N, CA, C and O atoms as a GROMACS GRO file, in nm:
protein
  560
    1MET      N    1   0.081  -0.119   0.000
    1MET     CA    2   0.000   0.000   0.000
    1MET      C    3   0.086   0.126   0.000
    1MET      O    4   0.050   0.224  -0.066
    2PHE      N    5   0.197   0.128   0.072
    2PHE     CA    6   0.274   0.250   0.086
    2PHE      C    7   0.383   0.264  -0.019
    2PHE      O    8   0.458   0.362  -0.016
    3CYS      N    9   0.393   0.170  -0.112
    3CYS     CA   10   0.486   0.180  -0.223
    3CYS      C   11   0.411   0.242  -0.341
    3CYS      O   12   0.388   0.176  -0.442
    4LEU      N   13   0.375   0.367  -0.327
    4LEU     CA   14   0.295   0.437  -0.426
    4LEU      C   15   0.377   0.547  -0.491
    4LEU      O   16   0.473   0.596  -0.433
    5ASN      N   17   0.338   0.585  -0.612
    5ASN     CA   18   0.404   0.700  -0.673
    5ASN      C   19   0.355   0.827  -0.602
    5ASN      O   20   0.262   0.822  -0.522
    6ILE      N   21   0.417   0.939  -0.632
    6ILE     CA   22   0.389   1.063  -0.559
    6ILE      C   23   0.242   1.104  -0.572
    6ILE      O   24   0.180   1.141  -0.473
    7LYS      N   25   0.188   1.099  -0.692
    7LYS     CA   26   0.049   1.140  -0.713
    7LYS      C   27  -0.047   1.051  -0.634
    7LYS      O   28  -0.142   1.100  -0.572
    8SER      N   29  -0.023   0.921  -0.637
    8SER     CA   30  -0.108   0.828  -0.562
    8SER      C   31  -0.097   0.853  -0.412
    8SER      O   32  -0.196   0.847  -0.340
    9ARG      N   33   0.026   0.880  -0.367
    9ARG     CA   34   0.047   0.908  -0.225
    9ARG      C   35  -0.031   1.032  -0.181
    9ARG      O   36  -0.092   1.034  -0.074
   10LEU      N   37  -0.028   1.134  -0.266
   10LEU     CA   38  -0.103   1.256  -0.234
   10LEU      C   39  -0.254   1.229  -0.228
   10LEU      O   40  -0.323   1.281  -0.141
   11ASN      N   41  -0.302   1.149  -0.320
   11ASN     CA   42  -0.445   1.116  -0.322
   11ASN      C   43  -0.487   1.031  -0.204
   11ASN      O   44  -0.604   1.032  -0.165
   12GLU      N   45  -0.394   0.958  -0.146
   12GLU     CA   46  -0.423   0.870  -0.032
   12GLU      C   47  -0.394   0.936   0.102
   12GLU      O   48  -0.410   0.873   0.206
   13SER      N   49  -0.352   1.064   0.101
   13SER     CA   50  -0.307   1.131   0.223
   13SER      C   51  -0.403   1.241   0.266
   13SER      O   52  -0.476   1.299   0.185
   14LEU      N   53  -0.400   1.268   0.395
   14LEU     CA   54  -0.480   1.377   0.451
   14LEU      C   55  -0.400   1.442   0.563
   14LEU      O   56  -0.348   1.374   0.651
   15LEU      N   57  -0.390   1.574   0.558
   15LEU     CA   58  -0.319   1.651   0.660
   15LEU      C   59  -0.420   1.722   0.748
   15LEU      O   60  -0.507   1.794   0.699
   16ILE      N   61  -0.408   1.702   0.878
   16ILE     CA   62  -0.489   1.774   0.975
   16ILE      C   63  -0.398   1.874   1.043
   16ILE      O   64  -0.307   1.839   1.118
   17MET      N   65  -0.424   2.002   1.014
   17MET     CA   66  -0.339   2.109   1.065
   17MET      C   67  -0.376   2.144   1.209
   17MET      O   68  -0.485   2.112   1.257
   18GLN      N   69  -0.283   2.210   1.276
   18GLN     CA   70  -0.308   2.254   1.413
   18GLN      C   71  -0.419   2.359   1.417
   18GLN      O   72  -0.500   2.359   1.509
   19GLU      N   73  -0.424   2.446   1.319
   19GLU     CA   74  -0.527   2.551   1.313
   19GLU      C   75  -0.654   2.494   1.250
   19GLU      O   76  -0.664   2.485   1.128
   20VAL      N   77  -0.748   2.455   1.332
   20VAL     CA   78  -0.867   2.384   1.285
   20VAL      C   79  -0.965   2.472   1.209
   20VAL      O   80  -1.040   2.421   1.125
   21ASN      N   81  -0.967   2.601   1.235
   21ASN     CA   82  -1.066   2.688   1.171
   21ASN      C   83  -1.054   2.691   1.019
   21ASN      O   84  -1.152   2.721   0.950
   22TYR      N   85  -0.937   2.660   0.966
   22TYR     CA   86  -0.919   2.657   0.820
   22TYR      C   87  -0.971   2.527   0.759
   22TYR      O   88  -0.967   2.510   0.637
   23GLN      N   89  -1.019   2.436   0.842
   23GLN     CA   90  -1.057   2.303   0.794
   23GLN      C   91  -1.204   2.272   0.816
   23GLN      O   92  -1.246   2.157   0.797
   24LEU      N   93  -1.281   2.369   0.854
   24LEU     CA   94  -1.424   2.350   0.879
   24LEU      C   95  -1.503   2.414   0.765
   24LEU      O   96  -1.485   2.532   0.735
   25PHE      N   97  -1.590   2.335   0.701
   25PHE     CA   98  -1.656   2.383   0.580
   25PHE      C   99  -1.808   2.376   0.581
   25PHE      O  100  -1.872   2.440   0.498
   26THR      N  101  -1.867   2.301   0.672
   26THR     CA  102  -2.012   2.278   0.665
   26THR      C  103  -2.085   2.349   0.779
   26THR      O  104  -2.023   2.416   0.862
   27ASP      N  105  -2.217   2.334   0.781
   27ASP     CA  106  -2.300   2.402   0.880
   27ASP      C  107  -2.332   2.318   1.003
   27ASP      O  108  -2.396   2.367   1.096
   28SER      N  109  -2.288   2.192   1.005
   28SER     CA  110  -2.311   2.110   1.124
   28SER      C  111  -2.195   2.013   1.143
   28SER      O  112  -2.124   1.977   1.049
   29VAL      N  113  -2.178   1.973   1.268
   29VAL     CA  114  -2.073   1.876   1.302
   29VAL      C  115  -2.093   1.748   1.222
   29VAL      O  116  -1.998   1.694   1.166
   30LYS      N  117  -2.216   1.700   1.218
   30LYS     CA  118  -2.245   1.575   1.148
   30LYS      C  119  -2.210   1.587   0.999
   30LYS      O  120  -2.148   1.497   0.943
   31ASP      N  121  -2.247   1.698   0.937
   31ASP     CA  122  -2.215   1.719   0.795
   31ASP      C  123  -2.064   1.726   0.773
   31ASP      O  124  -2.013   1.682   0.670
   32GLU      N  125  -1.994   1.783   0.869
   32GLU     CA  126  -1.848   1.793   0.859
   32GLU      C  127  -1.785   1.654   0.855
   32GLU      O  128  -1.693   1.630   0.777
   33ILE      N  129  -1.834   1.565   0.938
   33ILE     CA  130  -1.782   1.428   0.943
   33ILE      C  131  -1.817   1.354   0.814
   33ILE      O  132  -1.733   1.286   0.756
   34VAL      N  133  -1.941   1.368   0.770
   34VAL     CA  134  -1.987   1.298   0.649
   34VAL      C  135  -1.912   1.347   0.526
   34VAL      O  136  -1.891   1.271   0.432
   35LEU      N  137  -1.872   1.473   0.525
   35LEU     CA  138  -1.802   1.531   0.410
   35LEU      C  139  -1.679   1.451   0.369
   35LEU      O  140  -1.655   1.432   0.250
   36THR      N  141  -1.602   1.404   0.465
   36THR     CA  142  -1.479   1.331   0.433
   36THR      C  143  -1.489   1.181   0.452
   36THR      O  144  -1.401   1.107   0.408
   37SER      N  145  -1.595   1.135   0.516
   37SER     CA  146  -1.604   0.991   0.542
   37SER      C  147  -1.685   0.921   0.435
   37SER      O  148  -1.756   0.983   0.356
   38ASN      N  149  -1.672   0.790   0.435
   38ASN     CA  150  -1.755   0.710   0.345
   38ASN      C  151  -1.858   0.631   0.426
   38ASN      O  152  -1.907   0.528   0.380
   39ILE      N  153  -1.891   0.680   0.544
   39ILE     CA  154  -1.989   0.614   0.630
   39ILE      C  155  -2.129   0.653   0.584
   39ILE      O  156  -2.164   0.771   0.577
   40LYS      N  157  -2.208   0.554   0.554
   40LYS     CA  158  -2.346   0.575   0.509
   40LYS      C  159  -2.447   0.537   0.618
   40LYS      O  160  -2.562   0.580   0.613
   41ASP      N  161  -2.404   0.459   0.714
   41ASP     CA  162  -2.491   0.407   0.818
   41ASP      C  163  -2.496   0.507   0.935
   41ASP      O  164  -2.394   0.536   0.997
   42ASP      N  165  -2.616   0.560   0.964
   42ASP     CA  166  -2.632   0.658   1.072
   42ASP      C  167  -2.594   0.600   1.208
   42ASP      O  168  -2.540   0.671   1.293
   43TYR      N  169  -2.622   0.471   1.229
   43TYR     CA  170  -2.587   0.409   1.356
   43TYR      C  171  -2.435   0.410   1.377
   43TYR      O  172  -2.388   0.440   1.487
   44VAL      N  173  -2.361   0.376   1.274
   44VAL     CA  174  -2.214   0.376   1.283
   44VAL      C  175  -2.163   0.517   1.310
   44VAL      O  176  -2.077   0.538   1.396
   45LEU      N  177  -2.216   0.613   1.236
   45LEU     CA  178  -2.175   0.752   1.256
   45LEU      C  179  -2.207   0.799   1.397
   45LEU      O  180  -2.124   0.862   1.462
   46ASP      N  181  -2.326   0.768   1.445
   46ASP     CA  182  -2.365   0.807   1.581
   46ASP      C  183  -2.276   0.742   1.686
   46ASP      O  184  -2.243   0.805   1.787
   47THR      N  185  -2.235   0.619   1.662
   47THR     CA  186  -2.145   0.550   1.755
   47THR      C  187  -2.011   0.623   1.763
   47THR      O  188  -1.959   0.645   1.872
   48TRP      N  189  -1.957   0.661   1.648
   48TRP     CA  190  -1.831   0.736   1.646
   48TRP      C  191  -1.848   0.873   1.713
   48TRP      O  192  -1.760   0.916   1.789
   49LEU      N  193  -1.957   0.940   1.685
   49LEU     CA  194  -1.982   1.070   1.749
   49LEU      C  195  -1.989   1.055   1.901
   49LEU      O  196  -1.936   1.140   1.974
   50LYS      N  197  -2.052   0.949   1.948
   50LYS     CA  198  -2.057   0.923   2.093
   50LYS      C  199  -1.918   0.895   2.147
   50LYS      O  200  -1.880   0.946   2.253
   51ASP      N  201  -1.840   0.813   2.075
   51ASP     CA  202  -1.705   0.778   2.120
   51ASP      C  203  -1.616   0.902   2.134
   51ASP      O  204  -1.528   0.906   2.220
   52MET      N  205  -1.638   1.002   2.050
   52MET     CA  206  -1.559   1.125   2.056
   52MET      C  207  -1.630   1.234   2.137
   52MET      O  208  -1.586   1.349   2.141
   53GLU      N  209  -1.741   1.195   2.201
   53GLU     CA  210  -1.823   1.286   2.282
   53GLU      C  211  -1.864   1.410   2.203
   53GLU      O  212  -1.851   1.523   2.249
   54LEU      N  213  -1.914   1.384   2.082
   54LEU     CA  214  -1.963   1.489   1.993
   54LEU      C  215  -2.111   1.471   1.959
   54LEU      O  216  -2.169   1.555   1.890
   55LYS      N  217  -2.171   1.364   2.004
   55LYS     CA  218  -2.309   1.332   1.967
   55LYS      C  219  -2.406   1.444   2.007
   55LYS      O  220  -2.493   1.481   1.928
   56ASN      N  221  -2.391   1.497   2.127
   56ASN     CA  222  -2.486   1.597   2.176
   56ASN      C  223  -2.471   1.733   2.108
   56ASN      O  224  -2.554   1.822   2.128
   57ILE      N  225  -2.366   1.751   2.028
   57ILE     CA  226  -2.348   1.877   1.955
   57ILE      C  227  -2.343   1.853   1.804
   57ILE      O  228  -2.297   1.939   1.729
   58SER      N  229  -2.390   1.738   1.760
   58SER     CA  230  -2.375   1.700   1.619
   58SER      C  231  -2.454   1.789   1.523
   58SER      O  232  -2.422   1.793   1.404
   59ASP      N  233  -2.555   1.860   1.572
   59ASP     CA  234  -2.632   1.950   1.485
   59ASP      C  235  -2.583   2.094   1.489
   59ASP      O  236  -2.632   2.179   1.415
   60ARG      N  237  -2.486   2.122   1.574
   60ARG     CA  238  -2.436   2.260   1.586
   60ARG      C  239  -2.340   2.295   1.474
   60ARG      O  240  -2.276   2.208   1.416
   61ASN      N  241  -2.332   2.424   1.445
   61ASN     CA  242  -2.235   2.473   1.348
   61ASN      C  243  -2.095   2.460   1.409
   61ASN      O  244  -2.074   2.506   1.521
   62PRO      N  245  -2.001   2.397   1.340
   62PRO     CA  246  -1.867   2.377   1.396
   62PRO      C  247  -1.797   2.506   1.436
   62PRO      O  248  -1.713   2.506   1.527
   63HIS      N  249  -1.829   2.616   1.371
   63HIS     CA  250  -1.763   2.743   1.403
   63HIS      C  251  -1.808   2.801   1.537
   63HIS      O  252  -1.745   2.894   1.587
   64THR      N  253  -1.916   2.746   1.596
   64THR     CA  254  -1.964   2.794   1.726
   64THR      C  255  -1.908   2.712   1.841
   64THR      O  256  -1.938   2.740   1.957
   65LEU      N  257  -1.828   2.612   1.812
   65LEU     CA  258  -1.776   2.521   1.915
   65LEU      C  259  -1.651   2.577   1.981
   65LEU      O  260  -1.588   2.670   1.930
   66SER      N  261  -1.616   2.518   2.094
   66SER     CA  262  -1.490   2.553   2.160
   66SER      C  263  -1.374   2.498   2.077
   66SER      O  264  -1.394   2.415   1.988
   67GLY      N  265  -1.254   2.544   2.106
   67GLY     CA  266  -1.137   2.497   2.033
   67GLY      C  267  -1.117   2.347   2.044
   67GLY      O  268  -1.084   2.281   1.945
   68GLY      N  269  -1.137   2.292   2.163
   68GLY     CA  270  -1.122   2.148   2.182
   68GLY      C  271  -1.227   2.067   2.109
   68GLY      O  272  -1.198   1.960   2.055
   69GLN      N  273  -1.349   2.118   2.106
   69GLN     CA  274  -1.456   2.049   2.032
   69GLN      C  275  -1.426   2.051   1.882
   69GLN      O  276  -1.443   1.950   1.814
   70LYS      N  277  -1.382   2.166   1.832
   70LYS     CA  278  -1.345   2.175   1.690
   70LYS      C  279  -1.234   2.076   1.658
   70LYS      O  280  -1.236   2.009   1.554
   71GLN      N  281  -1.137   2.067   1.747
   71GLN     CA  282  -1.024   1.977   1.727
   71GLN      C  283  -1.073   1.832   1.716
   71GLN      O  284  -1.028   1.758   1.629
   72ARG      N  285  -1.165   1.793   1.803
   72ARG     CA  286  -1.218   1.657   1.798
   72ARG      C  287  -1.300   1.632   1.672
   72ARG      O  288  -1.298   1.522   1.618
   73VAL      N  289  -1.372   1.733   1.625
   73VAL     CA  290  -1.448   1.719   1.499
   73VAL      C  291  -1.353   1.693   1.383
   73VAL      O  292  -1.376   1.601   1.304
   74ILE      N  293  -1.248   1.771   1.373
   74ILE     CA  294  -1.152   1.756   1.264
   74ILE      C  295  -1.080   1.622   1.273
   74ILE      O  296  -1.060   1.556   1.171
   75ILE      N  297  -1.042   1.583   1.392
   75ILE     CA  298  -0.974   1.454   1.410
   75ILE      C  299  -1.066   1.340   1.369
   75ILE      O  300  -1.024   1.249   1.299
   76LEU      N  301  -1.191   1.345   1.413
   76LEU     CA  302  -1.285   1.238   1.376
   76LEU      C  303  -1.307   1.235   1.226
   76LEU      O  304  -1.314   1.127   1.168
   77SER      N  305  -1.319   1.350   1.163
   77SER     CA  306  -1.340   1.349   1.017
   77SER      C  307  -1.221   1.286   0.946
   77SER      O  308  -1.238   1.219   0.845
   78ALA      N  309  -1.101   1.307   0.998
   78ALA     CA  310  -0.982   1.244   0.938
   78ALA      C  311  -0.982   1.093   0.963
   78ALA      O  312  -0.956   1.015   0.872
   79LEU      N  313  -1.012   1.054   1.086
   79LEU     CA  314  -1.011   0.911   1.119
   79LEU      C  315  -1.112   0.833   1.037
   79LEU      O  316  -1.088   0.717   1.004
   80LEU      N  317  -1.223   0.894   1.004
   80LEU     CA  318  -1.328   0.825   0.928
   80LEU      C  319  -1.316   0.846   0.778
   80LEU      O  320  -1.398   0.795   0.702
   81SER      N  321  -1.214   0.919   0.736
   81SER     CA  322  -1.195   0.939   0.592
   81SER      C  323  -1.146   0.809   0.528
   81SER      O  324  -1.104   0.716   0.596
   82ASP      N  325  -1.152   0.805   0.397
   82ASP     CA  326  -1.104   0.687   0.325
   82ASP      C  327  -0.954   0.696   0.294
   82ASP      O  328  -0.901   0.611   0.223
   83LYS      N  329  -0.888   0.797   0.346
   83LYS     CA  330  -0.744   0.814   0.322
   83LYS      C  331  -0.665   0.710   0.402
   83LYS      O  332  -0.702   0.674   0.514
   84LYS      N  333  -0.557   0.663   0.343
   84LYS     CA  334  -0.474   0.560   0.405
   84LYS      C  335  -0.358   0.616   0.486
   84LYS      O  336  -0.301   0.548   0.571
   85ILE      N  337  -0.322   0.743   0.458
   85ILE     CA  338  -0.209   0.806   0.527
   85ILE      C  339  -0.260   0.935   0.590
   85ILE      O  340  -0.305   1.026   0.520
   86LEU      N  341  -0.254   0.941   0.723
   86LEU     CA  342  -0.303   1.058   0.796
   86LEU      C  343  -0.188   1.128   0.866
   86LEU      O  344  -0.109   1.064   0.936
   87PHE      N  345  -0.178   1.258   0.847
   87PHE     CA  346  -0.079   1.341   0.914
   87PHE      C  347  -0.153   1.432   1.012
   87PHE      O  348  -0.244   1.506   0.973
   88PHE      N  349  -0.115   1.426   1.139
   88PHE     CA  350  -0.175   1.512   1.240
   88PHE      C  351  -0.068   1.607   1.294
   88PHE      O  352   0.036   1.562   1.342
   89ASP      N  353  -0.094   1.737   1.285
   89ASP     CA  354  -0.004   1.838   1.341
   89ASP      C  355  -0.062   1.886   1.474
   89ASP      O  356  -0.165   1.954   1.476
   90GLU      N  357   0.002   1.850   1.582
   90GLU     CA  358  -0.038   1.888   1.718
   90GLU      C  359  -0.187   1.859   1.744
   90GLU      O  360  -0.264   1.950   1.773
   91PRO      N  361  -0.227   1.732   1.734
   91PRO     CA  362  -0.369   1.699   1.749
   91PRO      C  363  -0.426   1.723   1.889
   91PRO      O  364  -0.548   1.726   1.905
   92THR      N  365  -0.341   1.739   1.989
   92THR     CA  366  -0.393   1.759   2.124
   92THR      C  367  -0.398   1.906   2.164
   92THR      O  368  -0.435   1.938   2.277
   93SER      N  369  -0.361   1.997   2.073
   93SER     CA  370  -0.370   2.139   2.108
   93SER      C  371  -0.516   2.174   2.130
   93SER      O  372  -0.602   2.138   2.049
   94GLY      N  373  -0.544   2.243   2.237
   94GLY     CA  374  -0.682   2.278   2.269
   94GLY      C  375  -0.759   2.170   2.344
   94GLY      O  376  -0.877   2.188   2.374
   95LEU      N  377  -0.694   2.059   2.374
   95LEU     CA  378  -0.763   1.950   2.444
   95LEU      C  379  -0.716   1.941   2.589
   95LEU      O  380  -0.597   1.956   2.618
   96ASP      N  381  -0.809   1.916   2.679
   96ASP     CA  382  -0.771   1.886   2.816
   96ASP      C  383  -0.733   1.738   2.824
   96ASP      O  384  -0.744   1.664   2.727
   97TYR      N  385  -0.687   1.696   2.942
   97TYR     CA  386  -0.637   1.559   2.959
   97TYR      C  387  -0.744   1.455   2.923
   97TYR      O  388  -0.715   1.357   2.856
   98ARG      N  389  -0.866   1.478   2.970
   98ARG     CA  390  -0.975   1.383   2.945
   98ARG      C  391  -1.000   1.366   2.796
   98ARG      O  392  -1.015   1.253   2.748
   99ASN      N  393  -1.006   1.475   2.722
   99ASN     CA  394  -1.031   1.467   2.579
   99ASN      C  395  -0.910   1.415   2.503
   99ASN      O  396  -0.925   1.352   2.398
  100MET      N  397  -0.792   1.439   2.554
  100MET     CA  398  -0.672   1.380   2.494
  100MET      C  399  -0.680   1.228   2.501
  100MET      O  400  -0.644   1.159   2.405
  101LYS      N  401  -0.728   1.175   2.613
  101LYS     CA  402  -0.743   1.030   2.627
  101LYS      C  403  -0.849   0.976   2.531
  101LYS      O  404  -0.832   0.868   2.475
  102ILE      N  405  -0.956   1.050   2.510
  102ILE     CA  406  -1.061   1.010   2.416
  102ILE      C  407  -1.005   1.004   2.274
  102ILE      O  408  -1.028   0.908   2.201
  103VAL      N  409  -0.930   1.106   2.236
  103VAL     CA  410  -0.869   1.110   2.102
  103VAL      C  411  -0.770   0.995   2.088
  103VAL      O  412  -0.769   0.927   1.985
  104ALA      N  413  -0.688   0.972   2.189
  104ALA     CA  414  -0.589   0.864   2.184
  104ALA      C  415  -0.658   0.729   2.164
  104ALA      O  416  -0.613   0.648   2.082
  105LYS      N  417  -0.765   0.705   2.237
  105LYS     CA  418  -0.838   0.578   2.226
  105LYS      C  419  -0.890   0.557   2.083
  105LYS      O  420  -0.882   0.447   2.030
  106ASN      N  421  -0.942   0.662   2.023
  106ASN     CA  422  -0.999   0.649   1.889
  106ASN      C  423  -0.893   0.641   1.780
  106ASN      O  424  -0.914   0.574   1.679
  107ILE      N  425  -0.781   0.707   1.799
  107ILE     CA  426  -0.670   0.692   1.703
  107ILE      C  427  -0.619   0.548   1.707
  107ILE      O  428  -0.592   0.489   1.602
  108LYS      N  429  -0.607   0.492   1.827
  108LYS     CA  430  -0.562   0.352   1.838
  108LYS      C  431  -0.658   0.257   1.769
  108LYS      O  432  -0.616   0.160   1.706
  109LYS      N  433  -0.787   0.285   1.780
  109LYS     CA  434  -0.888   0.200   1.716
  109LYS      C  435  -0.871   0.203   1.563
  109LYS      O  436  -0.880   0.098   1.498
  110VAL      N  437  -0.846   0.319   1.506
  110VAL     CA  438  -0.832   0.333   1.361
  110VAL      C  439  -0.697   0.280   1.312
  110VAL      O  440  -0.686   0.236   1.197
  111LYS      N  441  -0.597   0.284   1.397
  111LYS     CA  442  -0.465   0.232   1.360
  111LYS      C  443  -0.470   0.088   1.313
  111LYS      O  444  -0.390   0.045   1.230
  112GLU      N  445  -0.564   0.013   1.366
  112GLU     CA  446  -0.578  -0.128   1.331
  112GLU      C  447  -0.636  -0.150   1.192
  112GLU      O  448  -0.641  -0.263   1.145
  113GLU      N  449  -0.680  -0.044   1.126
  113GLU     CA  450  -0.745  -0.055   0.996
  113GLU      C  451  -0.649  -0.036   0.879
  113GLU      O  452  -0.691   0.008   0.772
  114ASP      N  453  -0.525  -0.068   0.896
  114ASP     CA  454  -0.427  -0.059   0.788
  114ASP      C  455  -0.409   0.084   0.738
  114ASP      O  456  -0.398   0.108   0.618
  115LYS      N  457  -0.406   0.178   0.832
  115LYS     CA  458  -0.377   0.318   0.799
  115LYS      C  459  -0.242   0.354   0.860
  115LYS      O  460  -0.206   0.306   0.968
  116LEU      N  461  -0.170   0.437   0.790
  116LEU     CA  462  -0.046   0.492   0.842
  116LEU      C  463  -0.079   0.626   0.905
  116LEU      O  464  -0.130   0.716   0.838
  117ILE      N  465  -0.050   0.640   1.033
  117ILE     CA  466  -0.080   0.764   1.104
  117ILE      C  467   0.050   0.823   1.154
  117ILE      O  468   0.124   0.761   1.231
  118LEU      N  469   0.077   0.946   1.109
  118LEU     CA  470   0.197   1.020   1.150
  118LEU      C  471   0.152   1.140   1.233
  118LEU      O  472   0.066   1.217   1.191
  119ILE      N  473   0.213   1.154   1.350
  119ILE     CA  474   0.172   1.259   1.443
  119ILE      C  475   0.292   1.345   1.479
  119ILE      O  476   0.396   1.295   1.520
  120ILE      N  477   0.276   1.476   1.462
  120ILE     CA  478   0.377   1.572   1.506
  120ILE      C  479   0.322   1.635   1.633
  120ILE      O  480   0.213   1.693   1.632
  121SER      N  481   0.396   1.624   1.743
  121SER     CA  482   0.344   1.675   1.869
  121SER      C  483   0.456   1.699   1.969
  121SER      O  484   0.561   1.635   1.965
  122HIS      N  485   0.430   1.793   2.060
  122HIS     CA  486   0.517   1.815   2.175
  122HIS      C  487   0.464   1.740   2.297
  122HIS      O  488   0.529   1.738   2.402
  123ASP      N  489   0.349   1.678   2.284
  123ASP     CA  490   0.282   1.610   2.394
  123ASP      C  491   0.335   1.466   2.404
  123ASP      O  492   0.280   1.374   2.344
  124VAL      N  493   0.440   1.451   2.482
  124VAL     CA  494   0.509   1.322   2.493
  124VAL      C  495   0.417   1.214   2.550
  124VAL      O  496   0.418   1.101   2.502
  125GLU      N  497   0.338   1.249   2.649
  125GLU     CA  498   0.247   1.150   2.709
  125GLU      C  499   0.148   1.098   2.604
  125GLU      O  500   0.121   0.978   2.598
  126PHE      N  501   0.095   1.188   2.523
  126PHE     CA  502   0.003   1.148   2.416
  126PHE      C  503   0.073   1.058   2.316
  126PHE      O  504   0.020   0.953   2.279
  127LEU      N  505   0.191   1.098   2.272
  127LEU     CA  506   0.266   1.018   2.174
  127LEU      C  507   0.293   0.878   2.227
  127LEU      O  508   0.276   0.780   2.154
  128GLU      N  509   0.335   0.869   2.352
  128GLU     CA  510   0.365   0.738   2.409
  128GLU      C  511   0.240   0.651   2.424
  128GLU      O  512   0.249   0.528   2.424
  129SER      N  513   0.125   0.714   2.438
  129SER     CA  514   0.002   0.636   2.454
  129SER      C  515  -0.056   0.589   2.321
  129SER      O  516  -0.139   0.498   2.319
  130VAL      N  517  -0.014   0.650   2.210
  130VAL     CA  518  -0.075   0.622   2.080
  130VAL      C  519   0.021   0.557   1.981
  130VAL      O  520  -0.019   0.470   1.903
  131CYS      N  521   0.145   0.598   1.984
  131CYS     CA  522   0.238   0.563   1.876
  131CYS      C  523   0.312   0.432   1.900
  131CYS      O  524   0.342   0.396   2.014
  132ASP      N  525   0.339   0.362   1.791
  132ASP     CA  526   0.424   0.244   1.796
  132ASP      C  527   0.570   0.284   1.803
  132ASP      O  528   0.651   0.218   1.867
  133LYS      N  529   0.603   0.394   1.736
  133LYS     CA  530   0.740   0.446   1.735
  133LYS      C  531   0.735   0.596   1.752
  133LYS      O  532   0.648   0.664   1.698
  134VAL      N  533   0.832   0.650   1.829
  134VAL     CA  534   0.843   0.794   1.849
  134VAL      C  535   0.983   0.836   1.810
  134VAL      O  536   1.082   0.776   1.854
  135ILE      N  537   0.992   0.939   1.728
  135ILE     CA  538   1.121   0.995   1.689
  135ILE      C  539   1.132   1.132   1.753
  135ILE      O  540   1.050   1.220   1.727
  136ASP      N  541   1.232   1.150   1.838
  136ASP     CA  542   1.253   1.276   1.909
  136ASP      C  543   1.358   1.356   1.833
  136ASP      O  544   1.474   1.316   1.824
  137PHE      N  545   1.316   1.470   1.780
  137PHE     CA  546   1.406   1.554   1.701
  137PHE      C  547   1.477   1.660   1.786
  137PHE      O  548   1.542   1.749   1.732
  138THR      N  549   1.464   1.652   1.916
  138THR     CA  550   1.520   1.753   2.004
  138THR      C  551   1.670   1.770   1.984
  138THR      O  552   1.720   1.883   1.980
  139TYR      N  553   1.741   1.661   1.970
  139TYR     CA  554   1.887   1.669   1.966
  139TYR      C  555   1.945   1.640   1.829
  139TYR      O  556   2.066   1.617   1.818
  140LEU      N  557   1.865   1.641   1.725
  140LEU     CA  558   1.916   1.616   1.590
  140LEU      C  559   1.967   1.741   1.526
  140LEU      O  560   2.014   1.738   1.412
   0.00000   0.00000   0.00000
């Protein structure tokens, strides 16, 4: 899967930036998730929304949410996308410890689906809880 040419790699990749406001396009949380996912079953979508503690705000406009809620919306939309390579830039920015654990649990769940997940973060505890390998660039 990962021995792809550059164009194929780009088509199979998704970057989630630290600044979430540039990545919100729809009028509801649910529509935002559906925009990038291939989930057609409402029950499956609702289960994921519950797992990320977004179910009770699924009808709200994403631009009215707190920073941490927006972050979880964007992360969930990436996790449910059909992309095979996911890049996350500081995915825990704006998240408290409890929500960081929720995000970590769901990233681990998706990792098992033959996706390559690359995370750039200063949050060592988060990295150690999610990643199979950590590369520390501090002293390079």
